[in-house]
C-alpha positions, 0 to 999 in steps of 0.5 A, a space after each residue: 407070540 401065543 397061538 391065538 395071536 398067531 392065528 389072528 395074524 394069519 387070518 388078517 394077512 392071508 399068509 403064513 410064516 411070510 408066504 401066501 398063495 401065489 408065491 413061488 416055491 423058491 421064495 417059500 423055501 427062503 422063508 420056511 425053515 421047517 422040515 417037510 415031507 414032499 409028494 408029487 401027484 398027477 401027470 407031467 404037465 399037470 402035476 401038483 407038489 404037496 409039502 407037509 410041514 407038520 403044522 401046515 401043508 402047502 400045495 404048489 401047481 404049475 410045475 414050471 415054477 411051482 406056485 403056491 395054490 393053497 395052504 392048510 393050517 392043521 391046528 387039530 394036529 396039535 392035540 394028537 402030536 404033543 411034540 409038534 408044538 415044542 418043535 414049532 416053538 423052538 423053531 419059530 418062537 410061536 407058543 401053540 397049545 394043544 387046543 385053541 378056542 375060537 373065542 380067544 382068536 376072536 379077541 385077538 382080531 383087531 378091527 376098528 369097526 369092531 366087525 370080524 374080517 369075514 364075509 360069511 359064516 355057515 354052520 354045517 354038520 358039527 362045524 361053523 365055517 368063517 370065510 374072508 373073501 379079502 384074504 382067502 382064509 376059511 376057518 373051521 371051528 368045531 360047533 358040536 356041543 357033544 364034541 369033547 377034547 381028546 385026540 382032537 379039538 372039542 366044541 368051540 375049538 379051531 379045527 384048521 384054516 385054509 388059505 386059497 386064492 380069494 377068487 375061488 371063495 
């Protein structure tokens, strides 16, 4: 599967590699076979566990059963970490490029109505942000004509996706 198709599926499903917000860590571990760096923050009883898998980060709360609270798909890292795309392709079969244009992902989003699956879009300083209340996905796209590709994405490229519980959008 190519990058735009993979990202479109994440947007439509609100899940990544078969897990989503609300899934317990023990279930996520069965689905995700990628290496990670782990960090625990906070005081006992209110700690958060963050796992950084390179391409994405997952944050878990409720330490009694570690439930996924958010997932951040770090598309921008592919531009500065060329080995990351090779690693993901070898481990998952997903072929990601250093940069992913939003227009390519829009073309992959399939909706009978012809409308994109977003409730709102806003423009901030240099970014266009799309939100889906249904799936809990927020997509950030670089919207600065002076921004050129280099160690980071450029104008029209996806910076990243956040997946959170839709009730918080």
